[in-house]
N, C-alpha and C positions, 0 to 999 in steps of 0.2 A: 098193635102196631105202632110204632112210636113214630112221628110225622118228622120228616126233616126240613126244619127251619131252614128257608135260603132266604141267605143275607141280599139286604140291596145296598145300593150305591153308597147311601147316606150311611149303614152300618158298616162302611170299608173304611181302612185307614190309608193315611197318603200313603205310603208306598203297595199298597194293593190296587191303589186307584194307576199309580203310576205304570207299575206293573200292565195292569188291564187296558190302557191305552199304549204300552206302547206294542203289545200283542195282536190289537186290533190296526193300527196303522200297519204294521209287517205285514201282515192278514192282506191288507190294501195295497201295500207297494209291489208285495211277490206277483199277484193278479192282473195289476197293473203291467208289469212286465213280461208275462205269459203272455197276457193278449195282445201285447204290441209286439212284442217275438214273433210269434206264432200269426199275426196280420201282413207284417211287411212281405212277405213271400209271395202271398199270394195274391198283394197287388201290384207288384212286380211284373206277374206271373199275365195276369188280367190289361196290366198296361203295355206290356209288350204284345199283344196280339194286334194294337189298332196303331204298331209303329210303321209309318210308310216306310216302304223300299223301296230304293232308287232303281228304274228302270234302267237299263242299258240298250244302246243298241244292239240288235240282236243280229242284223242282216246285214254286211255292209262289202258285198260282193254277191256275183248272180250264182246260185246253184240249186238244185232240183228240191230242196227246201226253201230256201229261197222263193221263189216263183211258188211255192204250195203256199206259202202264209201271204204273198201279193195276191197271187188267184181268190183267195179267203176273204184278205182284206177288200180287194173292189168289188165282189158279189157282195157286200156285208154290206156298203157305199150304195150298191146300185138299185138296192133292195129299199133300203131307208128311201132314196129318192123318188124311189118309184110307190111307197106306201103314203108319200107326202101329198099326194092329189087328194086323195080321201080324208086323211086327217083335215088337209087345209077348206074342205069343203063342208066337213063336220063343225069347224069352227068350237069344239069345246077347251076350254083352257088349261084341263090338266093334259089333255092328249096331246096340242100342241108344246105343254111346258112338257112333255115327256118325250118327245122327238126332239127337239130342243136337246136336250140333255144328252139325248141317242148321238146325234152329231159330234155333240163332244166328247163323247168316250169317244167314237172312232177315228175322230182326228188326233185323241191324244193317245190314241193304238199307234195309230203311221205313223207319230216321233219316237215312239218308245221304241217300235221293230225295225223303225227301215231311217234315223237318223232326223234333223230338224233341221235341213239347209237342201237346196234344190241339188248344192255340188256336194252333197252324198251321192256315192255310186247308185243305192236306190232311191233318191230324196224325190222322185219325182209320184213317191208313192204316198209319203207322207202329203207334198203339194196338192195332190186327189183329193185328201182328207179334208184339207183348207177348202178348195174351190167348192167342194160339194158341202160344207158347211155354208159356206160364202151364197150359192146356187139358196139354200133353204132361208136362211136368213133374207134374202132377198125377196123370197116370194112369202115368207109370214111377212116383213113390212109392208108391199103390195099389199097381202089382205087385210090389212090395218088399216090401208088408206084408198078403201071403196073400191081396190083392185087396179089402183093406179101406181106405177112402179114410181119411188120419190128420186131415184134415179136413173133415168128412161136405158133401156138395156141392160139392166146391170143383171136381172135373169139368163137373158141369151147370152152373155160374156160368160158369168158364171158356168154355166152349162157350156161352151164352148172349150174353156180353158179346163173342167173339168175331163174331158172328154179328150181332148189333149195332153193331159197329165196321166188318165186312166191307161193310155194306149200306151205311153209309154214307159208307164210302171212296169208292164206284165213283160215289155221288150227288157228292159234294164235288168228284171229280174232270171229270164229264164236264158239257163248257160248255152245253149246251142246259138239263139240269135244274138249273144256277146260276141261268141268265138266268132261268129261269121261277119259280124260287123268289124272286130278288129282284124280280120285277115283281110279285108276287103281295104281295111286303110292303110295297113300296112304294106299292101300291094299298087298301090296308092301312091305311097311317100315313097317307095322304094324306085318307081318309075319317074318321080319327079325328079326324088334327091340323092339316088344311089344307095337311097338304106332304110330301115325300117323306122320303127317311134325313137330309136336310139338318134334319127338326125334332128328331131323335134327340136327345136329350141324351149331349153328351161330355163329360167332366172330365179337367180336366191337374194333374198335381202339378208342385209348385215345389218343387226340392231345398233351396234357399235358403233359402226362406221356410217347408216344410216347408206348406206351404199346398193344400190342395184348390178348384183352379177349375172354375166349367162353363162353358165356350166361349160367344159369341155364337150365336144363333139367328139366323134370318131371322124378318123383324116377322110374316110372315104366320101362323106357327105357332101352334097356340093352344094347345099341349101347357106 
């Protein structure tokens, strides 16, 4: 059998060497292009999973669904506050940190569902989460100060504020309670001013003239 003699790099001429180098450069470029081209869609897909989603206010008026959501929100806050005593007593840093995060999550959830102002129709549900978190922070601060409040009365004040916001939250989300309150207000206004809500004084602000003007009211309004 005749042995095939393989040519080494030294045996090749200049044209052969140039052709060989060009061939391998082409292989590398094509391989790189395929690798980058295939990897880009995967990177975009992976990153899109972690893209934050802006939460919008879910409820802006009383309804059965709003009442259900408000009730669940308040129940979660009540439970978190009830669980706090045992967590404070144990004094484990990991548990304390987890409880702080839990109150933060609940406060954020209230904002996402009910708005971020007390002037929102269901804004007291948002306030309830803030007061509950403030209560926990006051409890935690006292625990780190040998059981003494750094601001006297802060725990009691936060608790009272929470209870008030809690009750108002559930009322403002209840369509029956809201309708009843509106009817009572309307009847009172008609008795005093000869009309219902249409007789309330409403002012508008003109940004151009920087003047405040009262909206016209029906002729039957006596106030």
